[in-house]
PDB file with one MODEL, atoms N, CA, C and O in Angstrom:
MODEL        1
ATOM      1  N   UNK A   1       1.029  -1.418   0.094  1.00  0.00           N
ATOM      2  CA  UNK A   1      -0.246  -0.006   0.179  1.00  0.00           C
ATOM      3  C   UNK A   1       0.969   1.287   0.154  1.00  0.00           C
ATOM      4  O   UNK A   1       1.980   1.449   0.838  1.00  0.00           O
ATOM      5  N   UNK A   2       0.420   2.020  -0.854  1.00  0.00           N
ATOM      6  CA  UNK A   2       1.372   3.572  -0.703  1.00  0.00           C
ATOM      7  C   UNK A   2       0.580   4.529   0.015  1.00  0.00           C
ATOM      8  O   UNK A   2      -0.649   4.605   0.003  1.00  0.00           O
ATOM      9  N   UNK A   3       1.547   5.392   0.760  1.00  0.00           N
ATOM     10  CA  UNK A   3       1.251   6.082   1.528  1.00  0.00           C
ATOM     11  C   UNK A   3       1.507   7.592   1.231  1.00  0.00           C
ATOM     12  O   UNK A   3       2.678   7.935   1.069  1.00  0.00           O
ATOM     13  N   UNK A   4       0.555   8.488   1.148  1.00  0.00           N
ATOM     14  CA  UNK A   4       0.842   9.585   0.566  1.00  0.00           C
ATOM     15  C   UNK A   4       0.290  10.640   1.499  1.00  0.00           C
ATOM     16  O   UNK A   4      -0.893  10.580   1.832  1.00  0.00           O
ATOM     17  N   UNK A   5       1.200  11.748   2.005  1.00  0.00           N
ATOM     18  CA  UNK A   5       0.832  12.657   3.299  1.00  0.00           C
ATOM     19  C   UNK A   5       0.077  13.934   2.503  1.00  0.00           C
ATOM     20  O   UNK A   5       0.330  14.355   1.375  1.00  0.00           O
ATOM     21  N   UNK A   6      -0.869  14.381   3.401  1.00  0.00           N
ATOM     22  CA  UNK A   6      -1.586  15.225   3.094  1.00  0.00           C
ATOM     23  C   UNK A   6      -0.977  16.583   2.388  1.00  0.00           C
ATOM     24  O   UNK A   6      -1.542  17.203   1.488  1.00  0.00           O
ATOM     25  N   UNK A   7       0.391  16.944   3.025  1.00  0.00           N
ATOM     26  CA  UNK A   7       1.390  18.046   2.618  1.00  0.00           C
ATOM     27  C   UNK A   7       1.548  17.536   1.170  1.00  0.00           C
ATOM     28  O   UNK A   7       1.359  18.300   0.224  1.00  0.00           O
ATOM     29  N   UNK A   8       1.937  16.092   0.976  1.00  0.00           N
ATOM     30  CA  UNK A   8       2.551  15.918  -0.429  1.00  0.00           C
ATOM     31  C   UNK A   8       1.355  16.140  -1.435  1.00  0.00           C
ATOM     32  O   UNK A   8       1.786  16.332  -2.572  1.00  0.00           O
ATOM     33  N   UNK A   9      -0.095  16.172  -1.345  1.00  0.00           N
ATOM     34  CA  UNK A   9      -1.323  16.118  -1.990  1.00  0.00           C
ATOM     35  C   UNK A   9      -1.403  17.788  -1.991  1.00  0.00           C
ATOM     36  O   UNK A   9      -1.704  18.368  -3.034  1.00  0.00           O
ATOM     37  N   UNK A  10      -1.145  18.457  -0.885  1.00  0.00           N
ATOM     38  CA  UNK A  10      -1.681  19.767  -1.079  1.00  0.00           C
ATOM     39  C   UNK A  10      -0.596  20.460  -2.212  1.00  0.00           C
ATOM     40  O   UNK A  10      -1.030  21.138  -3.143  1.00  0.00           O
ATOM     41  N   UNK A  11       0.914  20.200  -2.012  1.00  0.00           N
ATOM     42  CA  UNK A  11       1.669  20.561  -2.653  1.00  0.00           C
ATOM     43  C   UNK A  11       1.483  20.178  -4.386  1.00  0.00           C
ATOM     44  O   UNK A  11       1.589  21.128  -5.162  1.00  0.00           O
ATOM     45  N   UNK A  12       1.286  19.180  -4.798  1.00  0.00           N
ATOM     46  CA  UNK A  12       0.648  18.578  -5.945  1.00  0.00           C
ATOM     47  C   UNK A  12      -0.730  19.440  -6.359  1.00  0.00           C
ATOM     48  O   UNK A  12      -0.715  19.946  -7.481  1.00  0.00           O
ATOM     49  N   UNK A  13      -1.744  19.611  -5.650  1.00  0.00           N
ATOM     50  CA  UNK A  13      -2.825  20.650  -5.980  1.00  0.00           C
ATOM     51  C   UNK A  13      -2.275  21.748  -6.123  1.00  0.00           C
ATOM     52  O   UNK A  13      -2.366  22.157  -7.280  1.00  0.00           O
ATOM     53  N   UNK A  14      -1.631  22.540  -5.301  1.00  0.00           N
ATOM     54  CA  UNK A  14      -1.027  23.967  -5.458  1.00  0.00           C
ATOM     55  C   UNK A  14      -0.478  24.073  -6.913  1.00  0.00           C
ATOM     56  O   UNK A  14      -0.896  24.907  -7.716  1.00  0.00           O
ATOM     57  N   UNK A  15       0.463  23.189  -7.174  1.00  0.00           N
ATOM     58  CA  UNK A  15       1.588  23.146  -8.813  1.00  0.00           C
ATOM     59  C   UNK A  15       0.447  23.229  -9.453  1.00  0.00           C
ATOM     60  O   UNK A  15       0.347  24.341  -9.973  1.00  0.00           O
ATOM     61  N   UNK A  16      -0.707  22.372  -9.704  1.00  0.00           N
ATOM     62  CA  UNK A  16      -1.704  22.223 -10.609  1.00  0.00           C
ATOM     63  C   UNK A  16      -2.339  23.441 -10.871  1.00  0.00           C
ATOM     64  O   UNK A  16      -2.495  23.865 -12.016  1.00  0.00           O
ATOM     65  N   UNK A  17      -2.695  23.994  -9.914  1.00  0.00           N
ATOM     66  CA  UNK A  17      -3.387  25.254  -9.905  1.00  0.00           C
ATOM     67  C   UNK A  17      -2.521  26.466 -10.291  1.00  0.00           C
ATOM     68  O   UNK A  17      -2.929  27.424 -10.947  1.00  0.00           O
ATOM     69  N   UNK A  18      -1.371  26.321  -9.841  1.00  0.00           N
ATOM     70  CA  UNK A  18      -0.420  27.212 -10.258  1.00  0.00           C
ATOM     71  C   UNK A  18      -0.145  27.121 -11.908  1.00  0.00           C
ATOM     72  O   UNK A  18      -0.001  28.214 -12.456  1.00  0.00           O
ATOM     73  N   UNK A  19      -0.073  26.141 -12.605  1.00  0.00           N
ATOM     74  CA  UNK A  19      -0.125  25.941 -13.904  1.00  0.00           C
ATOM     75  C   UNK A  19      -1.176  26.274 -14.560  1.00  0.00           C
ATOM     76  O   UNK A  19      -1.024  26.681 -15.711  1.00  0.00           O
ATOM     77  N   UNK A  20      -2.493  26.185 -13.994  1.00  0.00           N
ATOM     78  CA  UNK A  20      -3.470  26.657 -14.551  1.00  0.00           C
ATOM     79  C   UNK A  20      -3.633  28.126 -14.293  1.00  0.00           C
ATOM     80  O   UNK A  20      -4.119  28.698 -15.268  1.00  0.00           O
ATOM     81  N   UNK A  21      -3.379  28.889 -13.301  1.00  0.00           N
ATOM     82  CA  UNK A  21      -3.107  30.062 -13.436  1.00  0.00           C
ATOM     83  C   UNK A  21      -2.385  30.895 -14.326  1.00  0.00           C
ATOM     84  O   UNK A  21      -2.776  31.964 -14.795  1.00  0.00           O
ATOM     85  N   UNK A  22      -0.975  30.158 -14.583  1.00  0.00           N
ATOM     86  CA  UNK A  22       0.152  30.463 -15.397  1.00  0.00           C
ATOM     87  C   UNK A  22      -0.750  30.366 -17.381  1.00  0.00           C
ATOM     88  O   UNK A  22      -0.666  31.125 -18.346  1.00  0.00           O
ATOM     89  N   UNK A  23      -1.328  29.363 -17.206  1.00  0.00           N
ATOM     90  CA  UNK A  23      -2.001  29.426 -18.495  1.00  0.00           C
ATOM     91  C   UNK A  23      -3.127  30.771 -18.642  1.00  0.00           C
ATOM     92  O   UNK A  23      -3.108  31.470 -19.655  1.00  0.00           O
ATOM     93  N   UNK A  24      -3.916  30.982 -17.717  1.00  0.00           N
ATOM     94  CA  UNK A  24      -5.020  31.940 -17.546  1.00  0.00           C
ATOM     95  C   UNK A  24      -4.223  33.331 -17.569  1.00  0.00           C
ATOM     96  O   UNK A  24      -4.894  34.223 -18.088  1.00  0.00           O
ATOM     97  N   UNK A  25      -3.131  33.675 -17.192  1.00  0.00           N
ATOM     98  CA  UNK A  25      -2.434  34.753 -17.401  1.00  0.00           C
ATOM     99  C   UNK A  25      -1.951  35.073 -18.516  1.00  0.00           C
ATOM    100  O   UNK A  25      -2.250  36.169 -18.992  1.00  0.00           O
ATOM    101  N   UNK A  26      -1.128  34.237 -19.170  1.00  0.00           N
ATOM    102  CA  UNK A  26      -0.991  34.289 -20.696  1.00  0.00           C
ATOM    103  C   UNK A  26      -2.138  34.451 -21.520  1.00  0.00           C
ATOM    104  O   UNK A  26      -2.022  35.393 -22.304  1.00  0.00           O
ATOM    105  N   UNK A  27      -3.106  33.884 -21.580  1.00  0.00           N
ATOM    106  CA  UNK A  27      -4.140  34.140 -22.520  1.00  0.00           C
ATOM    107  C   UNK A  27      -5.010  35.726 -22.043  1.00  0.00           C
ATOM    108  O   UNK A  27      -5.614  36.440 -22.843  1.00  0.00           O
ATOM    109  N   UNK A  28      -4.884  35.949 -20.788  1.00  0.00           N
ATOM    110  CA  UNK A  28      -5.178  37.373 -20.311  1.00  0.00           C
ATOM    111  C   UNK A  28      -4.136  38.521 -20.932  1.00  0.00           C
ATOM    112  O   UNK A  28      -4.582  39.577 -21.380  1.00  0.00           O
ATOM    113  N   UNK A  29      -2.894  38.261 -20.919  1.00  0.00           N
ATOM    114  CA  UNK A  29      -1.674  38.998 -21.394  1.00  0.00           C
ATOM    115  C   UNK A  29      -2.129  39.350 -22.917  1.00  0.00           C
ATOM    116  O   UNK A  29      -2.150  40.524 -23.284  1.00  0.00           O
ATOM    117  N   UNK A  30      -2.420  38.498 -23.614  1.00  0.00           N
ATOM    118  CA  UNK A  30      -2.946  38.503 -25.148  1.00  0.00           C
ATOM    119  C   UNK A  30      -3.823  39.478 -25.520  1.00  0.00           C
ATOM    120  O   UNK A  30      -3.673  40.211 -26.497  1.00  0.00           O
ATOM    121  N   UNK A  31      -4.848  39.499 -24.662  1.00  0.00           N
ATOM    122  CA  UNK A  31      -5.800  40.591 -24.589  1.00  0.00           C
ATOM    123  C   UNK A  31      -5.360  41.806 -23.958  1.00  0.00           C
ATOM    124  O   UNK A  31      -6.043  42.822 -24.087  1.00  0.00           O
ATOM    125  N   UNK A  32      -4.379  41.815 -23.342  1.00  0.00           N
ATOM    126  CA  UNK A  32      -4.155  42.922 -22.624  1.00  0.00           C
ATOM    127  C   UNK A  32      -3.388  43.753 -23.712  1.00  0.00           C
ATOM    128  O   UNK A  32      -3.659  44.921 -23.988  1.00  0.00           O
ATOM    129  N   UNK A  33      -2.258  42.901 -24.376  1.00  0.00           N
ATOM    130  CA  UNK A  33      -1.796  43.189 -25.571  1.00  0.00           C
ATOM    131  C   UNK A  33      -2.224  44.090 -26.905  1.00  0.00           C
ATOM    132  O   UNK A  33      -1.813  45.088 -27.496  1.00  0.00           O
ATOM    133  N   UNK A  34      -3.399  43.034 -27.023  1.00  0.00           N
ATOM    134  CA  UNK A  34      -4.170  43.461 -28.419  1.00  0.00           C
ATOM    135  C   UNK A  34      -5.046  44.460 -27.997  1.00  0.00           C
ATOM    136  O   UNK A  34      -5.675  44.957 -28.931  1.00  0.00           O
ATOM    137  N   UNK A  35      -5.294  44.924 -26.877  1.00  0.00           N
ATOM    138  CA  UNK A  35      -6.336  46.262 -26.551  1.00  0.00           C
ATOM    139  C   UNK A  35      -5.552  47.352 -25.852  1.00  0.00           C
ATOM    140  O   UNK A  35      -6.020  48.439 -25.515  1.00  0.00           O
ATOM    141  N   UNK A  36      -4.191  46.902 -25.655  1.00  0.00           N
ATOM    142  CA  UNK A  36      -3.551  48.202 -24.942  1.00  0.00           C
ATOM    143  C   UNK A  36      -4.469  48.523 -23.660  1.00  0.00           C
ATOM    144  O   UNK A  36      -4.698  49.669 -23.274  1.00  0.00           O
ATOM    145  N   UNK A  37      -4.951  47.382 -23.068  1.00  0.00           N
ATOM    146  CA  UNK A  37      -5.933  48.049 -21.627  1.00  0.00           C
ATOM    147  C   UNK A  37      -6.140  46.384 -20.751  1.00  0.00           C
ATOM    148  O   UNK A  37      -6.218  45.204 -21.094  1.00  0.00           O
ATOM    149  N   UNK A  38      -6.160  47.007 -19.737  1.00  0.00           N
ATOM    150  CA  UNK A  38      -6.674  46.070 -18.458  1.00  0.00           C
ATOM    151  C   UNK A  38      -8.395  45.906 -18.809  1.00  0.00           C
ATOM    152  O   UNK A  38      -9.271  46.623 -19.291  1.00  0.00           O
ATOM    153  N   UNK A  39      -8.306  44.729 -18.342  1.00  0.00           N
ATOM    154  CA  UNK A  39      -9.859  44.215 -18.290  1.00  0.00           C
ATOM    155  C   UNK A  39     -10.708  45.242 -17.986  1.00  0.00           C
ATOM    156  O   UNK A  39     -11.306  45.779 -18.918  1.00  0.00           O
ATOM    157  N   UNK A  40     -10.884  45.631 -16.839  1.00  0.00           N
ATOM    158  CA  UNK A  40     -11.457  47.043 -16.682  1.00  0.00           C
ATOM    159  C   UNK A  40     -11.897  47.978 -17.244  1.00  0.00           C
ATOM    160  O   UNK A  40     -13.095  48.261 -17.230  1.00  0.00           O
ATOM    161  N   UNK A  41     -10.965  48.668 -17.875  1.00  0.00           N
ATOM    162  CA  UNK A  41     -10.921  49.712 -18.972  1.00  0.00           C
ATOM    163  C   UNK A  41     -11.656  49.187 -20.229  1.00  0.00           C
ATOM    164  O   UNK A  41     -12.548  49.841 -20.770  1.00  0.00           O
ATOM    165  N   UNK A  42     -11.212  47.889 -20.699  1.00  0.00           N
ATOM    166  CA  UNK A  42     -11.855  47.412 -21.822  1.00  0.00           C
ATOM    167  C   UNK A  42     -13.130  47.042 -21.802  1.00  0.00           C
ATOM    168  O   UNK A  42     -13.833  46.962 -22.810  1.00  0.00           O
ATOM    169  N   UNK A  43     -13.550  46.758 -20.467  1.00  0.00           N
ATOM    170  CA  UNK A  43     -15.249  46.348 -20.451  1.00  0.00           C
ATOM    171  C   UNK A  43     -16.089  47.835 -20.443  1.00  0.00           C
ATOM    172  O   UNK A  43     -17.133  48.042 -21.061  1.00  0.00           O
ATOM    173  N   UNK A  44     -15.414  48.748 -19.644  1.00  0.00           N
ATOM    174  CA  UNK A  44     -16.100  50.231 -19.754  1.00  0.00           C
ATOM    175  C   UNK A  44     -16.120  50.443 -21.308  1.00  0.00           C
ATOM    176  O   UNK A  44     -17.257  50.566 -21.763  1.00  0.00           O
ATOM    177  N   UNK A  45     -15.192  50.505 -22.128  1.00  0.00           N
ATOM    178  CA  UNK A  45     -15.088  50.909 -23.249  1.00  0.00           C
ATOM    179  C   UNK A  45     -15.976  49.897 -23.913  1.00  0.00           C
ATOM    180  O   UNK A  45     -16.795  50.465 -24.636  1.00  0.00           O
ATOM    181  N   UNK A  46     -16.082  48.699 -23.913  1.00  0.00           N
ATOM    182  CA  UNK A  46     -17.465  47.829 -24.770  1.00  0.00           C
ATOM    183  C   UNK A  46     -18.497  48.370 -24.532  1.00  0.00           C
ATOM    184  O   UNK A  46     -19.178  48.848 -25.438  1.00  0.00           O
ATOM    185  N   UNK A  47     -18.908  48.428 -23.068  1.00  0.00           N
ATOM    186  CA  UNK A  47     -20.210  48.606 -22.531  1.00  0.00           C
ATOM    187  C   UNK A  47     -20.910  50.081 -23.085  1.00  0.00           C
ATOM    188  O   UNK A  47     -22.100  50.266 -23.340  1.00  0.00           O
ATOM    189  N   UNK A  48     -19.530  51.284 -23.209  1.00  0.00           N
ATOM    190  CA  UNK A  48     -20.514  52.363 -23.293  1.00  0.00           C
ATOM    191  C   UNK A  48     -20.000  53.056 -24.884  1.00  0.00           C
ATOM    192  O   UNK A  48     -19.962  54.260 -25.139  1.00  0.00           O
ATOM    193  N   UNK A  49     -19.640  51.943 -25.805  1.00  0.00           N
ATOM    194  CA  UNK A  49     -19.441  52.472 -27.185  1.00  0.00           C
ATOM    195  C   UNK A  49     -20.988  52.531 -27.641  1.00  0.00           C
ATOM    196  O   UNK A  49     -22.029  51.936 -27.361  1.00  0.00           O
ATOM    197  N   UNK A  50     -20.513  53.720 -28.614  1.00  0.00           N
ATOM    198  CA  UNK A  50     -21.798  54.265 -29.479  1.00  0.00           C
ATOM    199  C   UNK A  50     -22.190  52.884 -30.287  1.00  0.00           C
ATOM    200  O   UNK A  50     -23.360  52.533 -30.135  1.00  0.00           O
ATOM    201  N   UNK A  51     -21.529  52.222 -30.960  1.00  0.00           N
ATOM    202  CA  UNK A  51     -21.635  51.392 -31.954  1.00  0.00           C
ATOM    203  C   UNK A  51     -21.076  49.764 -31.696  1.00  0.00           C
ATOM    204  O   UNK A  51     -19.899  49.496 -31.455  1.00  0.00           O
ATOM    205  N   UNK A  52     -21.961  48.953 -31.779  1.00  0.00           N
ATOM    206  CA  UNK A  52     -21.442  47.580 -31.302  1.00  0.00           C
ATOM    207  C   UNK A  52     -20.060  47.100 -32.218  1.00  0.00           C
ATOM    208  O   UNK A  52     -19.969  47.129 -33.445  1.00  0.00           O
ATOM    209  N   UNK A  53     -19.259  46.755 -31.461  1.00  0.00           N
ATOM    210  CA  UNK A  53     -18.307  46.058 -32.318  1.00  0.00           C
ATOM    211  C   UNK A  53     -18.248  44.433 -32.008  1.00  0.00           C
ATOM    212  O   UNK A  53     -17.792  43.962 -30.967  1.00  0.00           O
ATOM    213  N   UNK A  54     -18.724  43.763 -32.963  1.00  0.00           N
ATOM    214  CA  UNK A  54     -18.965  42.332 -32.478  1.00  0.00           C
ATOM    215  C   UNK A  54     -17.651  41.691 -32.273  1.00  0.00           C
ATOM    216  O   UNK A  54     -17.607  41.003 -31.253  1.00  0.00           O
ATOM    217  N   UNK A  55     -16.503  41.737 -33.016  1.00  0.00           N
ATOM    218  CA  UNK A  55     -15.234  41.169 -32.903  1.00  0.00           C
ATOM    219  C   UNK A  55     -14.807  41.838 -31.263  1.00  0.00           C
ATOM    220  O   UNK A  55     -14.286  41.064 -30.460  1.00  0.00           O
ATOM    221  N   UNK A  56     -15.009  42.976 -30.947  1.00  0.00           N
ATOM    222  CA  UNK A  56     -14.460  43.303 -29.393  1.00  0.00           C
ATOM    223  C   UNK A  56     -15.566  42.768 -28.488  1.00  0.00           C
ATOM    224  O   UNK A  56     -15.209  42.829 -27.312  1.00  0.00           O
ATOM    225  N   UNK A  57     -16.598  42.343 -28.620  1.00  0.00           N
ATOM    226  CA  UNK A  57     -17.592  41.980 -27.908  1.00  0.00           C
ATOM    227  C   UNK A  57     -17.519  40.419 -27.479  1.00  0.00           C
ATOM    228  O   UNK A  57     -17.705  39.874 -26.391  1.00  0.00           O
ATOM    229  N   UNK A  58     -17.149  39.867 -28.865  1.00  0.00           N
ATOM    230  CA  UNK A  58     -16.857  38.401 -28.478  1.00  0.00           C
ATOM    231  C   UNK A  58     -15.642  38.140 -27.680  1.00  0.00           C
ATOM    232  O   UNK A  58     -15.499  37.164 -26.944  1.00  0.00           O
ATOM    233  N   UNK A  59     -14.750  39.106 -27.879  1.00  0.00           N
ATOM    234  CA  UNK A  59     -13.211  39.055 -27.149  1.00  0.00           C
ATOM    235  C   UNK A  59     -13.411  39.550 -25.658  1.00  0.00           C
ATOM    236  O   UNK A  59     -12.662  39.226 -24.737  1.00  0.00           O
ATOM    237  N   UNK A  60     -14.514  40.375 -25.536  1.00  0.00           N
ATOM    238  CA  UNK A  60     -15.071  40.747 -24.100  1.00  0.00           C
ATOM    239  C   UNK A  60     -15.481  39.611 -23.281  1.00  0.00           C
ATOM    240  O   UNK A  60     -15.314  39.496 -22.067  1.00  0.00           O
ATOM    241  N   UNK A  61     -16.165  38.590 -24.265  1.00  0.00           N
ATOM    242  CA  UNK A  61     -17.057  37.554 -23.529  1.00  0.00           C
ATOM    243  C   UNK A  61     -16.051  36.704 -23.073  1.00  0.00           C
ATOM    244  O   UNK A  61     -16.016  36.485 -21.862  1.00  0.00           O
ATOM    245  N   UNK A  62     -14.976  36.022 -24.022  1.00  0.00           N
ATOM    246  CA  UNK A  62     -13.751  35.432 -23.577  1.00  0.00           C
ATOM    247  C   UNK A  62     -13.329  35.668 -22.672  1.00  0.00           C
ATOM    248  O   UNK A  62     -13.207  34.850 -21.760  1.00  0.00           O
ATOM    249  N   UNK A  63     -12.833  37.289 -22.597  1.00  0.00           N
ATOM    250  CA  UNK A  63     -11.807  37.844 -21.696  1.00  0.00           C
ATOM    251  C   UNK A  63     -12.425  37.692 -20.047  1.00  0.00           C
ATOM    252  O   UNK A  63     -11.886  37.420 -18.974  1.00  0.00           O
ATOM    253  N   UNK A  64     -13.806  38.013 -20.454  1.00  0.00           N
ATOM    254  CA  UNK A  64     -14.693  37.795 -18.778  1.00  0.00           C
ATOM    255  C   UNK A  64     -14.632  36.694 -18.271  1.00  0.00           C
ATOM    256  O   UNK A  64     -14.480  36.524 -17.061  1.00  0.00           O
ATOM    257  N   UNK A  65     -14.753  35.686 -19.202  1.00  0.00           N
ATOM    258  CA  UNK A  65     -14.641  34.112 -18.661  1.00  0.00           C
ATOM    259  C   UNK A  65     -12.933  33.821 -18.220  1.00  0.00           C
ATOM    260  O   UNK A  65     -12.764  33.057 -17.270  1.00  0.00           O
ATOM    261  N   UNK A  66     -11.894  34.319 -18.784  1.00  0.00           N
ATOM    262  CA  UNK A  66     -10.464  34.037 -18.260  1.00  0.00           C
ATOM    263  C   UNK A  66     -10.695  34.592 -16.941  1.00  0.00           C
ATOM    264  O   UNK A  66     -10.425  33.909 -15.953  1.00  0.00           O
ATOM    265  N   UNK A  67     -11.298  36.082 -16.791  1.00  0.00           N
ATOM    266  CA  UNK A  67     -11.054  36.778 -15.567  1.00  0.00           C
ATOM    267  C   UNK A  67     -11.568  36.106 -14.298  1.00  0.00           C
ATOM    268  O   UNK A  67     -10.982  35.933 -13.229  1.00  0.00           O
ATOM    269  N   UNK A  68     -12.838  35.758 -14.679  1.00  0.00           N
ATOM    270  CA  UNK A  68     -13.454  34.721 -13.614  1.00  0.00           C
ATOM    271  C   UNK A  68     -12.909  33.760 -13.116  1.00  0.00           C
ATOM    272  O   UNK A  68     -12.711  33.703 -11.903  1.00  0.00           O
ATOM    273  N   UNK A  69     -12.501  32.668 -14.073  1.00  0.00           N
ATOM    274  CA  UNK A  69     -11.565  31.572 -13.987  1.00  0.00           C
ATOM    275  C   UNK A  69     -10.242  31.943 -12.986  1.00  0.00           C
ATOM    276  O   UNK A  69      -9.876  31.237 -12.047  1.00  0.00           O
ATOM    277  N   UNK A  70      -9.727  32.987 -13.336  1.00  0.00           N
ATOM    278  CA  UNK A  70      -8.368  33.197 -12.580  1.00  0.00           C
ATOM    279  C   UNK A  70      -8.947  33.719 -11.261  1.00  0.00           C
ATOM    280  O   UNK A  70      -8.091  33.568 -10.389  1.00  0.00           O
ATOM    281  N   UNK A  71      -9.918  34.202 -10.834  1.00  0.00           N
ATOM    282  CA  UNK A  71     -10.461  34.557  -9.810  1.00  0.00           C
ATOM    283  C   UNK A  71     -10.755  33.374  -8.724  1.00  0.00           C
ATOM    284  O   UNK A  71     -10.556  33.388  -7.510  1.00  0.00           O
ATOM    285  N   UNK A  72     -11.349  32.242  -9.639  1.00  0.00           N
ATOM    286  CA  UNK A  72     -11.549  31.000  -8.829  1.00  0.00           C
ATOM    287  C   UNK A  72     -10.360  30.153  -8.688  1.00  0.00           C
ATOM    288  O   UNK A  72     -10.102  29.436  -7.721  1.00  0.00           O
ATOM    289  N   UNK A  73      -9.747  30.291  -9.624  1.00  0.00           N
ATOM    290  CA  UNK A  73      -8.229  29.803  -9.017  1.00  0.00           C
ATOM    291  C   UNK A  73      -7.758  30.369  -7.982  1.00  0.00           C
ATOM    292  O   UNK A  73      -7.401  29.629  -7.066  1.00  0.00           O
ATOM    293  N   UNK A  74      -7.634  31.686  -7.840  1.00  0.00           N
ATOM    294  CA  UNK A  74      -6.731  32.153  -6.713  1.00  0.00           C
ATOM    295  C   UNK A  74      -7.386  31.866  -5.608  1.00  0.00           C
ATOM    296  O   UNK A  74      -6.675  31.595  -4.640  1.00  0.00           O
ATOM    297  N   UNK A  75      -8.567  31.841  -5.453  1.00  0.00           N
ATOM    298  CA  UNK A  75      -9.587  31.675  -4.303  1.00  0.00           C
ATOM    299  C   UNK A  75      -9.116  30.178  -3.811  1.00  0.00           C
ATOM    300  O   UNK A  75      -8.722  30.097  -2.647  1.00  0.00           O
ATOM    301  N   UNK A  76      -9.131  28.948  -4.641  1.00  0.00           N
ATOM    302  CA  UNK A  76      -8.707  27.892  -4.630  1.00  0.00           C
ATOM    303  C   UNK A  76      -7.421  27.788  -4.039  1.00  0.00           C
ATOM    304  O   UNK A  76      -7.369  27.166  -2.978  1.00  0.00           O
ATOM    305  N   UNK A  77      -6.372  28.265  -4.500  1.00  0.00           N
ATOM    306  CA  UNK A  77      -5.051  28.559  -4.031  1.00  0.00           C
ATOM    307  C   UNK A  77      -4.700  28.730  -2.742  1.00  0.00           C
ATOM    308  O   UNK A  77      -3.834  28.181  -2.061  1.00  0.00           O
ATOM    309  N   UNK A  78      -5.773  29.864  -2.415  1.00  0.00           N
ATOM    310  CA  UNK A  78      -5.859  30.539  -1.033  1.00  0.00           C
ATOM    311  C   UNK A  78      -6.266  29.086  -0.013  1.00  0.00           C
ATOM    312  O   UNK A  78      -5.638  28.734   0.986  1.00  0.00           O
ATOM    313  N   UNK A  79      -7.116  28.611  -0.422  1.00  0.00           N
ATOM    314  CA  UNK A  79      -7.814  27.627   0.331  1.00  0.00           C
ATOM    315  C   UNK A  79      -6.623  26.475   0.607  1.00  0.00           C
ATOM    316  O   UNK A  79      -6.191  26.141   1.710  1.00  0.00           O
ATOM    317  N   UNK A  80      -6.300  26.069  -0.431  1.00  0.00           N
ATOM    318  CA  UNK A  80      -5.113  24.907  -0.643  1.00  0.00           C
ATOM    319  C   UNK A  80      -3.955  25.531   0.254  1.00  0.00           C
ATOM    320  O   UNK A  80      -3.515  24.818   1.156  1.00  0.00           O
ATOM    321  N   UNK A  81      -3.485  26.664   0.097  1.00  0.00           N
ATOM    322  CA  UNK A  81      -2.244  27.094   1.124  1.00  0.00           C
ATOM    323  C   UNK A  81      -2.882  27.090   2.399  1.00  0.00           C
ATOM    324  O   UNK A  81      -2.105  26.776   3.302  1.00  0.00           O
ATOM    325  N   UNK A  82      -4.151  27.360   2.794  1.00  0.00           N
ATOM    326  CA  UNK A  82      -4.588  27.417   4.064  1.00  0.00           C
ATOM    327  C   UNK A  82      -4.555  26.126   4.600  1.00  0.00           C
ATOM    328  O   UNK A  82      -4.807  25.908   5.785  1.00  0.00           O
ATOM    329  N   UNK A  83      -4.279  25.323   3.853  1.00  0.00           N
ATOM    330  CA  UNK A  83      -4.862  23.571   4.341  1.00  0.00           C
ATOM    331  C   UNK A  83      -6.495  23.326   4.330  1.00  0.00           C
ATOM    332  O   UNK A  83      -6.854  22.245   4.797  1.00  0.00           O
ATOM    333  N   UNK A  84      -7.374  24.092   3.915  1.00  0.00           N
ATOM    334  CA  UNK A  84      -8.760  24.286   3.542  1.00  0.00           C
ATOM    335  C   UNK A  84      -9.091  23.157   3.016  1.00  0.00           C
ATOM    336  O   UNK A  84     -10.165  23.368   2.451  1.00  0.00           O
ATOM    337  N   UNK A  85      -8.776  22.027   2.867  1.00  0.00           N
ATOM    338  CA  UNK A  85      -9.596  21.139   1.987  1.00  0.00           C
ATOM    339  C   UNK A  85      -9.347  19.657   2.600  1.00  0.00           C
ATOM    340  O   UNK A  85      -8.288  19.354   3.149  1.00  0.00           O
ATOM    341  N   UNK A  86     -10.429  18.780   2.446  1.00  0.00           N
ATOM    342  CA  UNK A  86     -10.522  17.311   2.665  1.00  0.00           C
ATOM    343  C   UNK A  86     -10.457  16.252   1.481  1.00  0.00           C
ATOM    344  O   UNK A  86     -10.626  16.576   0.306  1.00  0.00           O
ATOM    345  N   UNK A  87     -10.188  14.919   1.917  1.00  0.00           N
ATOM    346  CA  UNK A  87     -10.004  14.184   0.743  1.00  0.00           C
ATOM    347  C   UNK A  87     -11.479  13.337   0.915  1.00  0.00           C
ATOM    348  O   UNK A  87     -12.056  12.872   1.898  1.00  0.00           O
ATOM    349  N   UNK A  88     -11.751  13.370  -0.352  1.00  0.00           N
ATOM    350  CA  UNK A  88     -13.233  12.703  -0.395  1.00  0.00           C
ATOM    351  C   UNK A  88     -13.176  11.063  -0.231  1.00  0.00           C
ATOM    352  O   UNK A  88     -14.217  10.405  -0.242  1.00  0.00           O
TER     353      UNK A  88
ENDMDL
END
């Protein structure tokens, strides 16, 4: 029987989430470079535009999803680092 410590599982989960966070940050950086803007400013620009730009709107939806995923990953990382998880 293999014994794996909770600390080892915790470290693996943290590494997995950090890798996903890195991927999200890379994707978000592409939008920031494309629009020379951070998300909040881009969101304001898209929502206040006098004419609809469908390409920008599509990018907004995708960027919003990335930002939401990033926030979820950051919250999960905080819980993992604090040891706030259980084995099923």
